[in-house]
N, C-alpha and C positions, 0 to 999 in steps of 0.2 A: 492546541493539539489535543482535543478531548479523547482521553483514553477509552471512554465508554464506546465510542464508535468502533475503534480498532478492536476492542474486546468482543463486541457483538459480531463484527465481521469474521473474526477468527474463532468464534465459539465452536463451530463444528470441527475445526482442526484440533482444538484443545480436547474435545471429546474423543476424537479419533486417536490422537497421539498420547495423551495422558491416561485416558481410561480404556484405550484399546477397544473402542466400540464404534460401530458405524451407525448407531442408533441416534441420528440427529436429523431433525426435520428442517430441510432447507426453507420451507415455507414459514416455519416458526422463526427461523433465524432472520429471514427477510423482514418479518413483522417486527422483530426486536430492533433491527437497524432502523426501520421506518419510525418506530416509536421514539427511539433515542434522538434521531434527527429532528423529529417534530418537537420534542421537548427543548432541544437546544436552539431551535429556530423561533421560539416564542419571543415576540417583541411587543413593546408597549405601543408602538406606532402601527395601527391597523393597515396603513398604506404601504408597509414594507413589502416589496416584491422580490427582492433578491437576498440570497443567503450566501455568505462566504465561509467556508470551512477549511481550516488548515489541518490536514491529516498527517500523521506520522508516515514516513516514507515506506514503512513496511505494509501500509494499507494499499499500496499500489498493486499488490498481489490480488486484491479484491476489487479492482476496477470493474471487471465484468459484472459482479454482483451490484455494485453501485449504479452502473449503467442500466442494468435491468430494472432497478427501482426508479431511476431518474433518467430516462432515455434522452431528454433534451438538455440535461445539465451540462454546462461547460466546465472543464477542468484543466488544470495545468500539472505537468510533472517537470520539476526542475532537476537537472542532472549536472554533475561535475565531471571533470577529468577523472578517468578510472583510477589512476594511480593515487591521485589526491583523495578520492573517496575511500579507497581501501586503506590508505594510510590513516585517515581521520577515524575510520571505523575501528581501527585496531588500537586507538588510544584507550587508556584505561577507562575513562568515563563512558566512552561510546561503545566499547566492545560488548556491552550487555546485549545490544541488538543482535549481534551475530551469535552470541551464546544462546539467546532465546530461539533464534532461527534453527539452531541445531537441535535443541531440546524439544521444540514445538514447531516443526516446519509447516509452512502453508502447503496447501494441496499443490500449488504451482512449483514450489521447491521440491516436494516429494516426487512429483512427476518428472521434473528435470533431472533430479539425481538418478531416478530409475531409468530414464531414457539413456543416460550416459553410464549406466552400470556402476554408479557410485553409492557407497554406503556412507551416509553422513557420520556415523559413529567412528569410522576409520579414517576420516579426513582430518587434516590439521585445522586448527582454528582459522588460519589464513585462508585455507582452501574453502572451508564452509562459508566464510565471510564473502569471499569472491563469488562463490556460486550463488549465495543469497542475493547479493547486490546485482548480479547479472540477471537473476530471475525477476527482480523488481523492474529493471529497465526494459527487459523483454516484455513483461506484462503490460507496461505502459505503452510501449511501442505498438504491440499487437492491438490493444484497445483503441489507440489513436487511429491505426489503419482501418479497423473495423467500423468504429463509430463515427469518426470524423468530428467528434465533439471536443476532443482534447487538443492541448497544445503542449508540445515537447519543447522546452526552452532551457538553454544552458545557463547555469548559475552566473557565468561571466557576463552574459547578455543582460541578465536581470540587474546586475550591479552597474554595468556601464550605462544602462538606460534609466537608472533609478527606479526600476520597477515598472516603468511606463509600457514596456513591451507586453506585459501581462494585462495591464489595464486597457490598452488599446484593443487587444484580442478578445478579452472576456467581457 
């Protein structure tokens, strides 16, 4: 899970949230993402034709950006039972993701909270986490429906098929 890709994808959100500025070039951000993926995809075998990247789940909010850069790229989004996911996200080691989402929300999370008249600062940690996780699933579902290049697969199906469900599709 290369953090450089996630950091590049969220760069404009960081500028907007941390520095309270809208002065972020989407074109430059896309170039940064392309450059990072190019560097990560360097291989010694010149015949390499496929690249597999495992991204942090929070990168799902940026699937439209990735699709714009790589329109024919196939991708998967694995999901779990909602209660299990929220429970695991609230564990001490993992709750950092939800804390970061509150402090530095993606545009998707900001838009969803605004649509529902919710102020992230006034929500409990559990509520922010649930909203964040639902935003990621919605982003993946929407991109799947629009692009037709993605595969939404439950974690249980991945385990029961020993991962073959993904290999067969992708």
